[in-house]
C-alpha positions in Angstrom: 89.9 127.6 31.4 89.8 125.0 33.4 86.5 123.4 34.4 84.9 119.8 35.5 82.0 118.7 33.6 79.4 115.6 34.7 80.3 112.3 32.9 77.1 111.2 30.9 76.2 108.7 28.1 77.3 111.8 25.2 80.8 112.3 26.7 81.8 108.8 28.1 83.4 107.8 24.7 85.6 110.8 25.2 86.7 109.7 28.5 87.6 106.1 27.4 89.6 108.2 25.0 92.3 109.6 27.4 95.9 108.5 28.0 98.8 109.0 29.7 102.2 108.3 29.1 103.8 104.9 28.6 105.9 105.3 32.1 102.6 106.5 33.9 100.8 103.4 33.0 102.6 102.2 36.0 100.8 104.7 38.3 96.9 104.9 36.7 94.6 102.5 35.1 93.0 103.6 32.1 90.1 106.0 31.2 87.9 102.9 30.8 89.0 101.2 34.1 88.5 104.1 36.3 85.3 104.3 34.6 84.5 101.5 35.3 85.9 101.6 39.3 83.0 104.6 39.1 80.1 101.8 38.7 81.9 99.2 41.2 82.0 101.8 43.9 78.6 103.4 43.3 77.0 102.2 46.6 79.9 104.4 48.1 79.1 107.6 46.2 81.8 107.4 44.0 82.2 109.8 41.3 83.7 110.2 38.1 85.0 113.8 37.5 85.6 114.8 33.5 88.2 117.7 33.4 87.9 119.9 30.4 89.6 122.8 29.5 87.3 125.3 27.9 85.2 123.0 25.1 88.0 119.9 25.1 88.0 117.4 27.4 91.7 116.5 28.5 91.5 114.3 32.0 89.2 112.4 34.6 89.1 111.6 38.2 87.3 109.2 40.6 86.5 109.9 44.3 84.4 107.8 46.2 83.1 107.8 50.1 85.4 105.9 52.7 83.0 105.3 55.5 85.6 103.2 58.0 87.8 104.8 59.9 89.5 107.0 59.2 86.8 108.2 57.6 87.3 110.4 54.4 87.0 111.2 50.6 88.8 108.9 48.9 90.6 110.4 45.7 91.4 107.1 44.1 92.4 108.4 40.0 93.3 111.6 38.8 94.6 111.6 35.0 95.7 114.5 32.4 95.7 113.6 29.3 99.6 113.5 27.9 98.9 115.6 25.0 97.9 118.4 27.9 100.5 117.4 30.7 103.0 119.8 32.2 100.9 122.9 31.5 99.6 123.3 34.6 96.2 121.5 34.1 96.3 119.0 36.7 97.1 121.7 39.5 93.9 124.1 38.7 91.8 120.5 38.3 92.9 119.4 41.5 92.1 122.7 43.2 88.5 122.5 41.5 88.0 119.1 42.9 89.2 120.3 46.7 86.6 122.8 46.7 83.9 121.2 45.3 84.4 118.5 47.9 84.6 121.2 50.4 81.6 122.9 49.6 80.1 119.5 50.2 81.9 118.9 53.3 80.9 115.2 54.0 84.2 114.8 55.5 86.9 116.7 57.0 89.8 115.4 55.1 90.7 113.8 51.5 93.0 111.2 51.0 95.1 110.0 47.8 98.0 107.2 47.7 100.5 107.8 45.5 103.5 105.8 44.3 106.8 107.1 45.7 109.0 107.3 42.0 106.1 109.2 40.9 107.6 112.5 41.6 105.5 114.7 39.2 101.9 113.4 40.8 103.7 114.1 44.5 105.0 117.6 43.9 101.4 118.2 42.9 99.7 117.1 45.5 102.5 118.3 48.3 101.9 122.4 46.2 98.0 121.2 47.1 98.6 121.4 50.4 98.7 117.6 51.3 100.6 116.1 53.6 102.3 112.8 54.2 99.8 110.6 57.2 102.8 108.1 57.5 100.8 105.2 56.7 102.2 102.6 54.7 99.4 100.0 53.3 101.0 96.4 53.7 99.3 95.7 49.9 101.0 98.7 48.3 104.3 99.6 50.2 105.5 101.2 47.5 103.1 104.2 47.9 102.7 106.9 50.0 99.6 107.9 52.0 98.6 112.0 51.9 95.5 113.4 53.4 94.6 116.7 52.6 92.0 119.1 55.6 89.9 121.4 54.6 90.3 124.3 56.9 87.6 125.3 59.1 85.9 128.6 58.6 85.7 129.8 62.1 86.7 128.6 65.5 84.0 126.3 66.9 85.9 124.7 69.2 87.6 124.8 71.9 90.3 122.4 73.9 91.1 122.4 77.4 94.0 120.8 79.4 93.5 119.0 82.5 94.7 117.1 85.4 92.0 117.0 88.0 89.5 114.5 86.9 86.5 116.2 88.9 86.4 118.9 86.4 82.4 118.0 85.2 82.9 118.3 81.2 85.5 115.4 81.3 83.7 113.4 84.0 80.5 114.0 81.4 82.2 113.0 78.4 83.9 109.9 80.1 80.7 108.7 81.2 78.8 108.8 77.8 82.2 107.0 76.6 82.2 104.3 78.9 78.0 103.8 78.3 79.0 103.3 74.5 81.0 100.7 75.9 78.0 98.9 77.7 80.6 99.5 81.0 78.6 99.8 84.2 80.4 102.0 86.9 78.7 101.6 90.4 80.8 104.5 91.7 81.6 106.9 89.6 83.1 109.4 92.4 85.8 107.1 93.4 86.9 106.1 89.7 87.3 110.0 89.3 89.1 110.1 92.4 91.7 107.2 91.8 92.2 109.0 88.2 93.6 111.9 89.9 95.2 109.8 93.2 96.9 107.8 90.7 99.0 110.5 89.7 100.9 111.8 85.8 97.2 111.7 84.2 96.3 114.5 82.0 93.3 115.0 79.2 92.4 117.3 76.4 88.6 117.9 76.2 87.4 119.5 73.2 84.2 121.5 73.1 82.2 123.0 70.9 80.6 126.5 70.6 77.7 125.5 71.7 78.9 123.8 74.8 79.1 120.6 73.1 81.4 117.5 74.2 82.8 116.9 71.1 85.7 114.5 72.3 88.8 113.6 75.2 91.9 111.8 74.7 93.4 110.5 78.2 97.0 109.7 78.8 99.7 109.6 81.1 103.6 108.1 80.9 104.6 105.0 81.9 108.3 103.9 82.9 108.9 100.4 82.1 111.8 98.6 84.1 113.9 95.8 84.3 117.0 94.7 86.4 119.3 97.2 83.5 117.3 99.9 81.7 114.5 102.2 82.6 112.6 103.9 79.6 109.4 106.6 79.9 107.1 105.6 77.1 103.8 107.8 76.6 100.1 105.8 76.9 97.1 106.5 75.2 94.9 105.2 77.9 91.0 106.4 76.7 90.2 107.9 73.8 86.8 108.7 72.5 84.9 111.0 70.0 81.0 112.0 69.9 79.6 110.2 67.5 78.1 112.9 65.8 81.3 114.7 65.5 83.3 111.7 64.1 85.2 111.9 61.0 85.5 115.6 60.9 89.4 115.5 61.8 88.7 115.4 65.5 90.2 112.5 66.4 93.4 113.0 64.5 93.8 116.7 66.0 93.6 115.4 69.8 95.7 112.6 69.1 98.6 115.5 68.3 97.8 117.2 70.8 98.7 114.7 73.3 102.3 113.8 71.2 103.0 117.4 71.7 102.4 116.9 75.2 104.4 114.0 75.5 106.9 115.5 73.4 107.3 118.7 75.7 108.3 116.0 78.7 110.9 114.6 76.1 109.4 111.5 75.7 109.8 109.9 72.4 108.0 106.8 72.3 104.3 106.5 72.4 102.1 103.2 73.3 98.7 102.5 73.1 96.0 99.4 72.9 93.4 99.5 70.2 90.9 96.2 69.2 88.8 98.8 67.3 90.6 101.5 65.7 93.5 99.6 63.9 93.0 101.8 60.4 93.0 105.1 62.1 95.9 104.9 64.5 98.0 103.1 61.0 96.9 106.1 59.0 98.3 108.2 62.0 101.9 107.0 61.9 101.3 104.4 64.5 102.7 100.8 63.5 101.6 97.0 65.3 104.4 96.5 68.3 104.5 92.2 67.9 107.1 92.2 70.5 104.7 93.4 73.3 101.7 92.6 74.8 98.6 93.6 76.4 97.6 92.1 79.8 93.9 93.1 78.2 94.9 91.2 75.1 94.4 94.0 72.5 97.0 94.8 70.1 99.6 97.0 71.0 100.6 99.9 68.6 103.8 102.3 68.7 104.7 105.7 67.6 108.4 107.2 67.8 108.4 111.2 67.7 111.4 113.4 67.4 112.4 115.8 70.2 
């Protein structure tokens, strides 16, 4: 039976002896380096899991907290000793790790970076329910970044699509959003009236089962015109998640709702600006558009979606 065990002063030398096949050393640190990482990242709640089959230590894994966008559990290392590979031990151990993290549920998801040529590991993660985020780390362009979302035990929220910005829930959320930004508005009624009169604006508002506002995303199509060409793109205009609900997957979910809405309208290119959440957008498939400039001076990001 596969089980997770605590790493301590009596068994860490056994973990140190774990090894993988020669070609796998391109993908993984040594077991000793994994233990060292666990110590170095202790401020991030790094934890090394020992993996045992019955009473025999056969593998180890390292997971730590990632508290910057997109906040998640970061599964940094995962290894099964070469003598025990190909027997389903890795798949079962991964299931146990995900189960343990899911019970704690500090974050809503787990992320892992896997080399593109590590076919066996990729198959294992796909099988466990991981999906490709589309994010490519500039420091590791040869890696695929995967994400696993924990399932919600119940529907604890509802999403409302609206285009009338006299909606009380939207106004309350928007006022809190501007308050966090330190933006003072003299006439709120006039601001929301302008949103309606401008035309094309829509928003999804997410509200918890207790009535608490989780967040919103506001967006609209914009048409770019030159002397010869005209193109309509989707523009993510405003986006906010209440601090109490950040790191739980709500931001990615609302962003996906807006993308699906654009897709329904036949819009394939989405653009936005940000100066605070670059990593979040990169993790969700957006790329910096160097030839595009925003009037507010922020970097512009774009994403192509299929029709």
